[in-house]
C-alpha positions as a printed NumPy array, in Angstrom:
array([[223.606, 150.603, 141.27 ],
       [220.214, 150.712, 143.695],
       [221.134, 149.336, 146.328],
       [223.839, 151.65 , 147.771],
       [221.786, 154.844, 147.349],
       [218.935, 153.321, 148.898],
       [220.6  , 152.829, 152.003],
       [222.295, 155.537, 151.275],
       [218.854, 157.611, 151.682],
       [217.785, 155.092, 155.042],
       [220.751, 157.285, 156.558],
       [220.031, 160.152, 155.693],
       [216.837, 159.375, 157.27 ],
       [218.252, 158.479, 159.975],
       [220.445, 161.366, 160.794],
       [218.094, 164.029, 159.641],
       [215.346, 162.163, 162.584],
       [217.939, 161.718, 165.198],
       [219.394, 165.766, 164.758],
       [215.658, 166.342, 165.871],
       [215.165, 164.571, 168.622],
       [214.751, 166.086, 171.578],
       [215.101, 162.471, 173.428],
       [218.136, 160.369, 173.988],
       [216.445, 157.389, 173.475],
       [215.755, 157.645, 170.081],
       [219.097, 159.107, 169.469],
       [220.881, 156.209, 170.446],
       [217.753, 154.299, 168.401],
       [219.444, 156.419, 165.487],
       [223.057, 156.281, 166.648],
       [222.04 , 152.83 , 166.364],
       [220.815, 151.404, 163.671],
       [223.236, 154.025, 161.719],
       [226.544, 152.027, 163.432],
       [224.256, 148.999, 160.968],
       [224.302, 150.481, 158.626],
       [227.516, 151.586, 157.993],
       [229.366, 148.405, 158.696],
       [226.613, 146.219, 156.592],
       [226.453, 146.52 , 152.785],
       [224.048, 143.624, 151.778],
       [225.983, 144.692, 148.036],
       [224.494, 141.239, 147.024],
       [221.009, 142.89 , 147.789],
       [219.431, 143.205, 143.797],
       [216.637, 144.589, 145.593],
       [215.466, 147.618, 148.043],
       [213.277, 145.004, 149.005],
       [215.775, 142.22 , 149.316],
       [218.234, 144.544, 150.715],
       [215.471, 145.427, 153.987],
       [214.545, 141.343, 154.526],
       [218.969, 141.363, 154.523],
       [220.182, 143.945, 157.043],
       [216.301, 143.3  , 159.348],
       [217.896, 139.723, 159.343],
       [221.174, 140.4  , 160.418],
       [219.514, 143.429, 162.474],
       [217.759, 140.99 , 164.889],
       [221.134, 138.502, 164.89 ],
       [223.026, 141.467, 166.417],
       [220.252, 143.   , 169.2  ],
       [220.808, 139.551, 170.349],
       [224.288, 138.777, 170.488],
       [224.106, 141.622, 171.966],
       [222.382, 141.51 , 174.698],
       [219.449, 144.335, 174.445],
       [216.622, 144.275, 176.748],
       [213.561, 143.586, 174.66 ],
       [212.132, 146.943, 175.138],
       [215.694, 148.053, 172.939],
       [215.666, 145.819, 170.56 ],
       [211.056, 146.989, 170.106],
       [212.374, 150.824, 170.173],
       [215.058, 149.688, 167.213],
       [212.515, 147.124, 165.619],
       [209.525, 150.226, 166.006],
       [212.255, 151.933, 164.127],
       [213.661, 150.389, 161.77 ],
       [210.257, 149.946, 159.653],
       [209.792, 153.606, 159.994],
       [212.429, 154.445, 158.262],
       [212.823, 151.485, 155.474],
       [209.002, 151.769, 154.371],
       [208.471, 155.685, 154.027],
       [212.001, 155.176, 151.471]])
């Protein structure tokens, strides 16, 4: 299946970024995305693009439900865009 391998690639990219970061905020953003990726399987996604769409939707909903401040939400979304587009 394409999607589980793609999801693993995204996790690997985030772990690599997390490993090389010296900034507490970026470590938090990477960890946040990794945690949500571990919880969200989206096994019904047929393509990488569909997975990105479904995960992005879940990410937005989760950040609102968890009352993350707007600055953290923007940084997490920016990191997600960077990682998902680079794969």
